[in-house]
Structures are given as C-alpha cells and as structure tokens.
N, C-alpha and C positions, 0 to 999 in steps of 0.2 A: 539246379540250373534249368532255366526255362527259355524257350524261344520267345523273344519279345518283338521281333520284327520279321515279317515274311512277305516282302514285296519288292520286286525289281525285275522287269522284263527287258530282254535285249533281243532285237531282231538280228539274226545272223544273215550275212550277205548271201550265202549260198544255201541256207537251210531254212525251211519253214518250220521253226520250232521256237519254243519259249524256254528261257532259263530263269528259274526263280532262285533268288538268294535268300537265305535265312540267316539271321545273325543270332548267335547265342552269347549272352553276357555271362562270362565266367566269374567276374568280380567287378566291382565298380570301375568303369572305364576300360575294362578288358573285354574285347569282342572277338568271338570266334565265328568265322564266316563259312557257311556250307552252301553247296549248290545242288539244286535238284533240276533235272532236265524234264520238261513237260511236253507232252504232245508230239513226241518224235517217233517216227517209224524206225525199223531196224536199220534201214539204209542211212537215215539221218544220224542215228546214234553212231554207226560205224564211221561216218564222215567226221563226227566230232572227235572220236577217239583218235583217229589217224591224223587229224589236223593239228593235234597237240593242244586243243583247247580244253580238254578234260582237266578238271582241277586235280592237282596232285595232293597226296597226303600232306606234304609239307605246307601247301597252301591252305588246306582245310584246317590244319592245326595252328597255322600262323596266328599269333595273338598280337594285337596292337593295344597300346595302353597309354593313358595319361600317367603321370607320376603316381605311384602308390601312396595313398594317404598314410601319414605316420601311424595312425591308429590301426591300420591294416597290416603294417610291416611285421615280419616275424623273424625270429632267430633261427639259426641252423638246427638247433635241437627241436624246435617246433616243426620245422619242415619234415625232419625225419619221423617225428611222432605222428604226423598226419599222413605221410605217404607210405610209411612202412606197412601198416595194416592193410592198406589197399593193395600194395604190392604182394603181400602174402596171400591175400584172397585171389588175386589175379593168377598167381602161379599154381595155386591149388585147384583152380577151375578146370573142368574138362573142356570147356570152350571159352578160353580167355578172350575178353574183349580188350585188346591192347590199345585200340584207338581211344576208347572211353577212358582207360586208365591214364594214357598220356595227356589227355585233356586235363584230368585232375592234377597230374604231376606239374604241368605247365602252370596251372592256376596257382599252385602253392610256390613253385620255384620263383616266379616273378615277384613274389612278396618278400623274399629273403633280404635282410639287411646286408650291407657290405660285409663280406667275410674277412676275418682277420687272417693274414697270411701265415701259414705254418712254414712251408719251405718249397719254393719253386725249384723244380728240377728241369734242366734243359732237355729238349728232345734230341733224339739221336742225330738228326740232320740239321739242327739249329733252326732259328727263326721263331720258335715258340717254346713255351715251358708250361709245366703243369704243377699245381699245388693240390695234393691229395687232402681233402677236407674231412671226409667221413666214409666209413664202411660199416654199415649196420645191416648185415645180410637180410634181404637180398639187394639192398639199396646202396649205391655208391655216389659220392659227389666230388667233383673236381672243379677247380677254377683253372682256366687256361688263359695265359697271357700271350698274345701274338704280336709280333713286330709288324710294322707297316708292310702290307703286301705279301706277307709270309703265307705259306700254304701248309695245311695239314693234308698230306697226300691221300689219295683215294684209298678207302679202307671199308671193311664191313663191320658188323656188330653181331658176331656169332653168339647165339644163345642169350642175347640181351636186347632191350630196347632203350630208347633215350629221349630225353627232353633237353633242349639247348636254349639258353637265355643269353642275350647280349646285354651286358651291363655297362660297358663303355665302348665307344667307337662304333664300328660297323663291320659286317662280314658278309660274304656271299657264300651260298651253299648250293652245290650241284648234287643232285640225288639220282641214284641208279638202282636197278634191280637186275638180278640174273635173268637172262632171256633164253628161252627155248623156242624153236620154230614149231609151227602148228603140226600136230601129229607126233611130236617127240615127247618122251616121258618128261614130266616136270620134276625139277629138283624140289625136295622137301626142305626148304631153307630153315623153317622153324625147328625142324628136328636135327639140323646140322648136316643134312645130306646135300653136299655141294660138290662141284668139280674138284678133282685131286689137285694137289699143289703144282704138279708139273704139267697139268692139262690146260690147254688154251680153251677159253670159253667166251661167250658173248654176254655183255651187259647192255642194258638199254637205259638211256637217260630219260628220267621221268619229269624233271623240271629243275629250275634254278630259282633261288630266292636271294634277294638282297635284304639283309636284316639290319635294322638300325637299333640304336640304343633303346632298350625298353621292350624290344620284340623277342618273341620266343617261338620255337617250332619243335617238331619231334619226328621220330621214326619208330617203326615196329620191327619185329623179326621178319615179317613177310612183306612189308611195303616200304620201299625206299630205304632199305637196310644198308645200302652202300652210299657213301657220300664223300665229298671233298670240300674242305672249308678254306676260304681265302680271306685274309684280313683286308680291311679297307686301307686307304692311304694314311690314316691316323693310327692304325693298329686297332686292337680290340681286347676286351676282357670278357670271357665267356664263363658261364656256370653250366656245367654238363652233368646231368643226373642220369645215371644208368640203373636199370633193374635187371638183375641176373636171374635167368630161369634155371641155370645150372652153375655149379661152383667153378667149372672150367670155362666159363664165358670169357671170351677174349676177342680181340680184333686182329684181322689179317690185312696187311697192306696189299695193294693190287698194283702190278706193273702194267703200264700201258703207255702208248705214245701220245695220248691226249687228242687223238683224231678219231673221227667217225669212220668205221668200216663201211657202214651203210648210212649215209647222211639222211636219207628220206625217213628212215625209222630210228635214227639216232642210236645205232648199234656200234659198239666198240669191241675189239678183240683184246682180251686181257689174260693175265695169269696171276696166280697168288704168289706172294713172296712170304718170307718168314714173318711171324707175328711181331707187331710193334706194340710193346706194352707201355710205352712212355706216356700215352694219353689215356691209359686205362686206370 
C-alpha cells in the first residue's frame, strides 16, 4: 500500500494551522483517508481536539469504493486464508499494530462475494439477526441483517477488534471510549481491565459515521471499542469480522439513557449489563 496523494489544505476559522489529507489506496477504487495536522502550536492542537474536529479512528479507517471488479472478488475461504496469518502475527506481537491490521482486514472484507446464508438467528430484543459464517481461530465472521431503523444497542468488544462492511442498505455508527478524568488512573482496556459490572462509569463519544453500501470501517481494542449501530430506513446487511486476542473474547451491552452527562465533552454515564452473545 502506498500513499498516492498528499495534498489538501484547509484554513480553520479560529486557528492558524494547516491540515493535510493523505489518501492511501487499499485496492482499486478503495481509498483510505488520513489526516496530518501541520504547523500547529500546542494551544491550536488542543483547540482542535476539544472542538471535535480531530479525525476519529472510524473516519481514518472508513473506506469508500466503486464496485469491486469481478476479477478481484474473493470467496469466504480466501478471506480467511488471507486474514488469518495476519491475525496470528498480530496477536503474537509484543506491540500489535491493530490499526494497520484492521486496514488489511477491511481491504479483504470488502472483496468478499455475497455469502450464502447458513442460518439467521434472531437477536434477544428483536430487530436484527445474525448468521454465523466462520470461526477459524482467531478470526470470526458474521453477517448481520437489520430491519429498517433497528438498533444494535451500545456494546463493547472485550479482547477483540473488528472490521464492519455494509453490503446492502445503510447504517449509522456511533463510537465511544471509556473516559477517565485528568489525573485519574487509566483503565487498561486492551488487557480487559475495565469498570466492574455494577459500577457506574463514563464513556466519551468519539464520532459518528453514516455508512452506505460498499463502505467499511473498524475499531480496535483501545480506540472506539464501544459502539452502537442503527440501520437506515431501508435496513441493511452487514459483514462483521472479529479477531480474538483471547478465547474468552466477548461483548458486553451497556445500559444508558442516551443522553450526555456533559454535552460539551460528549460524556455519558453508563453501566455494564450482562453479555449479549447474539451478535458474537
């Protein structure tokens, strides 16, 4: 993968800084956009961070594509054969580069031909269903069919990362991370050290994406690991690829009122609820 374009400047109304966008072509017609902030002092950078203009991981990983040429399309077996060695190297690494890995996973996931349905299983609360397609440790693949405007409620991805591809329809994704105030001890989310089930804690919204058919994005164990997915008015079909760092990887739903506790910082008060395995 090579950077093939590195030019775009934008003057910010309140900041004397330059933002350079670099596009990385993952495969023909598939573009990954990254942003580099140039010529900013610390005050300017802080203003960018708190203004919400910082690019989120979901935005960095967001792929847009023209239809994949037939010659580049792959079957499920090929996807697993290409991704699994990368996944095993990732997990074995002392300093795993999950973002680079998710880029690779997205590049391959968007090429997969339409999957044959095995068996869709309804979710606990209805509105969406999952079809378990493959489990070749440490890689898992599901397809998820969501009814119009249905919601996969807020949940985390304990001990695993993920790549999400929209194959039909559209969906919106809101992403969050566990938040600690300055001076407080940080939770080691990658190690599974998070607040207890009964403990109230804070999460901070990092961004929201509206994904159309043919687009994909991802998350890691430490960045935007918590998210909520809402189907568009026509519903959607998603391919969801997970990579487990531990065999007990799972997702925990999060109870919240959907409101900001601190709107300026987009902080929400939440608690864990019992694990929901229906989309795992």
